[in-house]
Backbone bond lengths (Angstrom), bond angles and torsions (degrees), N, CA, C in turn:
res aa  C-N    CA-C-N  psi(-1)  N-CA   C-N-CA  omega(-1)  CA-C   N-CA-C  phi
1 M - - - 1.447 - - 1.529 108.74 -
2 I 1.301 114.84 137.38 1.461 122.33 174.07 1.530 106.64 -131.70
3 A 1.322 116.08 134.17 1.470 120.05 178.21 1.519 108.94 -142.27
4 E 1.308 115.20 146.21 1.459 122.29 177.21 1.527 106.90 -133.06
5 F 1.332 116.46 130.41 1.458 119.46 -176.73 1.525 110.47 -157.20
6 K 1.308 115.21 167.07 1.463 121.76 178.46 1.519 109.60 -75.03
7 G 1.334 115.41 145.11 1.456 120.92 174.19 1.517 109.96 -87.39
8 V 1.314 116.52 -173.48 1.462 120.38 -177.29 1.525 113.15 -85.93
9 L 1.312 116.82 -17.02 1.466 120.21 179.75 1.524 110.56 -98.96
10 P 1.324 117.99 154.48 1.468 120.65 179.79 1.532 111.12 -58.91
11 G 1.319 115.89 136.44 1.458 121.70 177.05 1.514 114.35 75.86
12 Q 1.324 117.30 9.35 1.463 121.25 -176.28 1.527 110.87 -93.54
13 E 1.336 115.34 132.08 1.463 123.04 174.14 1.521 107.26 -124.01
14 I 1.331 116.28 139.89 1.453 121.26 179.72 1.518 109.01 -119.95
15 F 1.330 115.00 134.57 1.459 123.24 178.43 1.520 106.65 -117.77
16 F 1.340 116.90 115.10 1.459 123.91 -173.15 1.522 108.40 -116.39
17 T 1.336 117.03 136.64 1.461 120.04 176.47 1.517 111.91 -149.57
18 T 1.320 114.10 150.71 1.461 121.61 171.53 1.522 110.11 -109.34
19 Q 1.309 116.90 0.61 1.465 121.45 -177.66 1.525 110.09 -87.76
20 E 1.334 115.29 106.59 1.457 121.40 -173.67 1.534 113.34 -56.02
21 E 1.312 117.12 -31.66 1.464 119.70 -179.53 1.531 112.20 -66.29
22 L 1.329 116.84 -14.58 1.462 121.28 177.97 1.526 112.34 -97.49
23 Y 1.332 117.64 -4.31 1.465 120.61 -178.87 1.523 110.26 -67.68
24 S 1.321 115.62 147.76 1.460 121.83 170.86 1.528 107.73 -124.66
25 E 1.315 116.74 176.61 1.467 121.27 -176.41 1.528 110.17 -61.97
26 P 1.341 117.73 120.56 1.469 119.97 -177.61 1.526 113.18 -84.86
27 D 1.351 114.61 152.06 1.464 122.11 175.18 1.518 111.09 -97.92
28 C 1.344 115.77 -25.65 1.465 121.48 -168.15 1.522 111.05 -140.37
29 A 1.336 114.38 167.35 1.463 121.97 177.15 1.524 109.54 -129.85
30 L 1.317 116.01 145.98 1.454 124.25 172.77 1.520 105.72 -128.62
31 I 1.337 117.73 130.14 1.454 120.18 -172.37 1.527 111.75 -121.91
32 F 1.324 115.19 124.15 1.455 123.08 169.14 1.529 104.59 -93.58
33 A 1.330 116.15 97.57 1.457 122.40 -173.91 1.524 109.92 -101.50
34 F 1.338 116.24 132.28 1.455 121.71 -178.31 1.520 110.56 -123.50
35 Y 1.326 114.86 126.54 1.457 122.75 178.30 1.529 107.02 -118.88
36 N 1.327 116.75 115.83 1.474 121.03 -175.03 1.531 111.15 51.05
37 R 1.317 115.46 44.54 1.469 124.77 179.08 1.525 114.23 65.64
38 Q 1.317 117.18 15.63 1.461 121.54 175.48 1.525 108.47 -107.55
39 I 1.317 116.65 134.89 1.458 119.87 179.18 1.527 109.51 -79.76
40 I 1.317 115.39 143.44 1.461 121.30 -179.43 1.524 109.76 -102.35
41 F 1.323 115.44 123.95 1.454 122.13 170.73 1.517 107.59 -108.67
42 T 1.309 116.45 149.49 1.454 121.65 176.70 1.528 108.03 -118.75
43 H 1.309 116.09 148.37 1.458 119.91 -178.71 1.524 109.36 -101.52
44 H 1.326 115.84 110.92 1.463 121.86 175.61 1.519 107.74 -78.95
45 K 1.304 117.09 134.06 1.468 121.66 -174.22 1.529 113.53 -59.22
46 K 1.326 117.26 -29.30 1.467 120.17 -179.46 1.527 113.35 -105.64
47 R 1.335 117.99 -35.91 1.458 120.92 -172.34 1.519 115.04 -94.07
48 G 1.332 118.64 -21.11 1.459 120.86 -177.57 1.518 112.21 100.87
49 W 1.337 116.44 -159.51 1.459 122.11 -176.96 1.512 110.60 -71.83
50 E 1.321 115.08 133.27 1.460 120.91 178.86 1.519 109.17 -155.45
51 L 1.310 115.78 176.91 1.457 121.47 175.70 1.523 108.83 -88.11
52 P 1.334 117.21 150.73 1.461 118.54 177.66 1.522 111.76 -64.45
53 G 1.315 115.30 152.85 1.462 120.93 177.81 1.504 110.69 160.70
54 G 1.316 115.39 177.20 1.449 119.44 178.92 1.508 112.42 166.34
55 K 1.315 114.01 -169.33 1.465 122.09 -174.37 1.518 112.23 -84.02
56 R 1.305 113.55 147.78 1.459 122.03 175.04 1.518 108.50 -77.80
57 E 1.326 116.36 137.84 1.458 120.94 177.69 1.529 110.32 -89.94
58 K 1.317 116.02 164.62 1.463 121.40 179.65 1.529 110.02 -56.43
59 N 1.323 116.60 136.37 1.470 125.03 179.28 1.532 113.69 64.16
60 E 1.302 117.43 22.25 1.456 121.83 179.56 1.528 108.52 -113.44
61 C 1.321 117.22 133.58 1.466 118.57 174.74 1.527 107.70 -79.05
62 I 1.320 117.12 164.07 1.463 120.92 -172.01 1.522 112.13 -67.37
63 I 1.321 118.25 -32.80 1.474 119.13 177.50 1.523 110.14 -68.92
64 Q 1.320 117.41 -39.21 1.470 119.92 175.57 1.529 110.05 -60.74
65 A 1.323 116.38 -41.87 1.467 120.50 178.72 1.531 110.61 -61.85
66 A 1.326 116.54 -44.33 1.463 120.69 179.98 1.530 110.82 -61.75
67 L 1.318 117.12 -45.87 1.469 120.55 -179.88 1.528 111.56 -65.82
68 R 1.333 116.97 -39.23 1.469 121.06 178.50 1.522 110.75 -65.23
69 E 1.334 116.86 -49.10 1.465 120.81 179.92 1.529 111.17 -61.53
70 L 1.310 116.66 -40.62 1.456 121.40 178.33 1.529 110.60 -59.25
71 L 1.310 116.84 -47.32 1.464 121.26 179.98 1.528 111.26 -67.05
72 E 1.338 117.06 -45.13 1.468 120.68 -179.10 1.525 112.44 -62.91
73 E 1.330 116.56 -42.44 1.460 120.16 -172.74 1.522 114.30 -86.94
74 T 1.342 116.94 -25.25 1.469 118.74 -175.11 1.523 113.81 -128.58
75 G 1.324 118.05 -17.00 1.460 121.07 -173.43 1.518 112.08 80.46
76 A 1.330 117.59 6.39 1.466 122.01 -175.23 1.525 112.13 -83.32
77 E 1.325 113.84 140.09 1.462 122.76 176.98 1.525 107.37 -113.43
78 A 1.317 117.11 124.53 1.465 121.76 -176.07 1.525 111.32 -90.88
79 K 1.339 115.15 137.64 1.462 119.66 171.43 1.524 110.30 -98.08
80 G 1.311 116.03 -11.11 1.458 122.51 175.74 1.509 109.69 -156.76
81 I 1.332 116.47 141.72 1.465 120.57 177.46 1.522 107.95 -149.50
82 E 1.321 116.17 137.07 1.469 121.31 -179.68 1.524 110.22 -142.14
83 T 1.315 115.25 145.50 1.461 120.75 172.42 1.520 108.24 -75.58
84 I 1.338 116.83 132.42 1.467 120.24 178.53 1.527 112.31 -115.12
85 A 1.328 117.59 -18.01 1.470 120.44 -179.05 1.526 109.19 -170.17
86 Q 1.311 114.36 174.26 1.461 120.98 174.42 1.519 107.84 -143.48
87 Y 1.325 115.39 147.25 1.457 118.24 173.29 1.518 110.47 -140.77
88 K 1.327 112.83 154.13 1.456 121.65 178.47 1.512 107.76 -120.30
89 I 1.322 115.59 139.61 1.461 120.33 174.06 1.525 108.12 -113.31
90 C 1.313 114.42 125.81 1.464 121.76 174.98 1.522 107.20 -114.75
91 E 1.310 115.55 141.07 1.458 121.18 173.85 1.520 107.63 -122.60
92 F 1.322 115.55 122.27 1.467 122.41 -177.31 1.530 110.21 50.76
93 N 1.349 115.48 47.49 1.464 125.35 175.92 1.526 114.88 68.43
94 E 1.315 117.98 12.87 1.472 122.38 176.60 1.531 108.87 -111.74
95 L 1.331 116.94 130.19 1.455 121.01 177.63 1.524 110.09 -65.36
96 V 1.339 116.59 125.58 1.465 122.10 179.47 1.528 109.64 -96.43
97 F 1.327 116.56 -48.23 1.462 120.20 175.08 1.516 111.01 -162.56
98 T 1.329 114.22 162.74 1.455 123.71 174.29 1.519 106.49 -120.62
99 K 1.319 115.90 128.86 1.461 120.17 -174.06 1.528 110.78 -127.47
100 N 1.340 116.44 128.32 1.457 120.50 171.62 1.517 109.00 -85.29
101 I 1.324 115.38 140.99 1.455 121.39 177.52 1.528 107.62 -105.81
102 F 1.320 115.69 128.81 1.456 122.30 -178.49 1.514 110.82 -115.92
103 I 1.323 114.98 153.60 1.450 121.75 164.34 1.519 105.51 -112.60
104 A 1.326 116.63 136.03 1.456 121.34 -178.75 1.519 109.85 -127.07
105 D 1.326 114.43 138.15 1.451 122.95 174.42 1.525 106.29 -101.06
106 I 1.314 117.07 112.85 1.465 122.46 -171.58 1.522 111.08 -91.11
107 S 1.335 115.89 131.28 1.462 120.74 179.10 1.519 111.74 -91.13
108 R 1.319 116.93 -35.58 1.464 120.22 179.62 1.520 110.39 -159.12
109 I 1.314 114.48 160.07 1.465 120.69 177.60 1.520 107.15 -121.38
110 H 1.319 115.29 119.53 1.457 122.30 179.35 1.522 109.87 -90.22
111 E 1.313 115.09 153.87 1.461 118.85 171.36 1.524 107.08 -70.80
112 R 1.309 116.41 133.83 1.465 120.16 -179.11 1.522 109.38 -83.30
113 K 1.325 114.47 130.65 1.468 119.43 179.63 1.529 111.53 -83.39
114 E 1.322 115.50 -42.25 1.468 120.08 179.16 1.520 108.08 -114.49
115 I 1.286 116.88 130.83 1.460 121.10 179.66 1.521 108.26 -112.65
116 Y 1.324 115.39 126.17 1.454 121.06 -177.23 1.523 109.75 -100.83
117 E 1.303 115.97 -101.11 1.463 120.71 -174.97 1.524 112.94 -85.55
118 T 1.328 117.42 -18.93 1.458 120.98 -177.22 1.521 110.12 -111.01
119 D 1.332 116.23 150.70 1.462 117.71 -176.12 1.526 115.31 -122.19
120 K 1.329 118.23 -10.83 1.466 119.94 176.93 1.519 109.43 -164.45
121 I 1.333 114.44 167.92 1.457 119.74 176.33 1.519 109.31 -123.40
122 M 1.325 114.86 164.20 1.460 122.07 177.24 1.524 107.25 -138.62
123 L 1.333 116.19 129.57 1.457 122.00 174.69 1.520 107.91 -100.43
124 M 1.332 115.88 132.50 1.465 120.17 -178.47 1.519 109.87 -127.50
125 K 1.341 116.11 125.66 1.465 120.11 178.62 1.523 111.07 -65.94
126 I 1.306 115.39 -38.04 1.468 120.67 178.36 1.520 107.64 -117.99
127 P 1.336 117.38 116.12 1.470 118.96 179.29 1.529 111.11 -59.46
128 P 1.309 117.24 144.43 1.462 118.98 178.72 1.525 111.36 -63.00
129 E 1.298 115.14 142.91 1.461 121.09 176.33 1.527 108.78 -68.24
130 P 1.326 117.69 150.31 1.473 120.16 177.99 1.525 112.99 -54.29
131 T 1.332 118.33 -37.60 1.472 120.01 179.26 1.525 111.12 -66.13
132 E 1.327 116.81 -35.01 1.462 120.50 177.36 1.525 110.13 -63.80
133 I 1.319 116.30 -44.09 1.464 120.75 179.10 1.526 110.53 -63.65
134 M 1.322 116.43 -42.10 1.468 120.63 -179.11 1.532 111.87 -62.24
135 N 1.329 116.66 -35.33 1.463 121.06 -174.05 1.522 114.90 -96.57
136 D 1.313 117.52 -1.69 1.467 121.22 -176.68 1.527 109.15 -111.56
137 R 1.326 116.80 115.22 1.472 122.07 -177.06 1.528 113.23 -67.21
138 S 1.328 118.13 -13.38 1.460 119.75 -179.96 1.528 112.09 -76.08
139 Y 1.350 117.26 -13.50 1.463 121.24 176.15 1.524 110.04 -89.67
140 S 1.308 115.12 143.81 1.452 122.90 -179.73 1.526 111.90 -61.60
141 L 1.301 115.30 145.94 1.463 122.12 173.84 1.532 110.51 -57.43
142 L 1.325 116.97 -28.17 1.464 121.50 -179.03 1.523 113.26 -63.89
143 L 1.329 117.88 -17.46 1.471 121.24 178.92 1.524 112.84 -97.64
144 K 1.311 117.68 0.01 1.452 120.60 -169.06 1.528 113.99 -96.59
145 D 1.321 115.99 28.68 1.457 119.73 170.53 1.525 107.37 -118.74
146 K 1.298 117.31 -174.63 1.459 121.15 -173.99 1.535 113.49 -77.89
147 V 1.329 117.93 -8.27 1.470 121.51 -179.23 1.529 110.25 -58.41
148 Y 1.324 117.85 -47.93 1.461 121.55 -179.36 1.529 110.45 -55.94
149 E 1.308 116.86 -49.36 1.463 121.69 -178.20 1.523 112.02 -59.86
150 L 1.326 117.59 -47.52 1.461 121.26 -178.49 1.530 111.73 -65.87
151 A 1.324 116.61 -45.37 1.461 120.37 -178.68 1.527 111.33 -67.85
152 L 1.325 117.37 -38.89 1.458 120.29 178.49 1.525 110.78 -61.74
153 S 1.324 117.40 -39.09 1.471 120.11 179.08 1.530 110.84 -64.41
154 I 1.320 117.46 -33.51 1.463 121.03 176.21 1.536 109.49 -69.23
155 C 1.312 116.74 -43.71 1.468 121.49 -179.32 1.524 111.91 -59.75
156 Q 1.319 117.13 -40.43 1.459 120.71 -174.19 1.524 113.02 -61.96
157 N 1.331 116.95 -21.22 1.467 120.23 178.52 1.522 112.29 -106.11
158 H 1.322 117.27 7.32 1.465 121.54 -175.77 1.528 111.08 -77.63
159 R 1.314 116.01 148.37 1.468 121.65 -178.89 1.530 113.17 -61.04
160 F 1.331 118.71 -28.14 1.461 120.19 177.67 1.532 111.86 -59.73
161 L 1.327 116.60 -31.69 1.465 120.57 -178.55 1.516 113.54 -98.37
162 N 1.313 116.50 -10.18 1.465 119.71 -175.59 1.513 113.02 -114.71
163 K 1.320 117.11 20.47 1.467 119.90 176.17 1.516 109.41 -85.40
164 K 1.288 115.05 153.98 1.470 119.47 -177.21 1.495 111.15 -93.31
């Protein structure tokens, strides 16, 4: 799948793909994490409810970054994690970042000792519909483009959620 669409900010264009041959080196990770088939949202102190994720640190591979961000933001430990897509955000024709999207199968959630940018998590049996996210101010602006909708549709058919 390849999709191109406008982002939520002025001058923003998003390029989304599931075709690995089109992937480039990512700067960031976004994680659709599922614990007992419930999706995990984290509450960012300034932005509101969003999915875990963040920037890759120096000398860190993107999967390490995804696992670190997942643990830091939610306390979740993954027993499985896979890349499902990648997207690029350009603003006024300049590349801002490239982000890999992961699905994670969570084995346990630890109590977080140090809390940084996020202050709590929420487990949801049914992920919110894209229209719900668009119309609810408690969700982060970062979820209000088509990336959430496209990635969620991929997750719903993933083996992590369809195992017996």
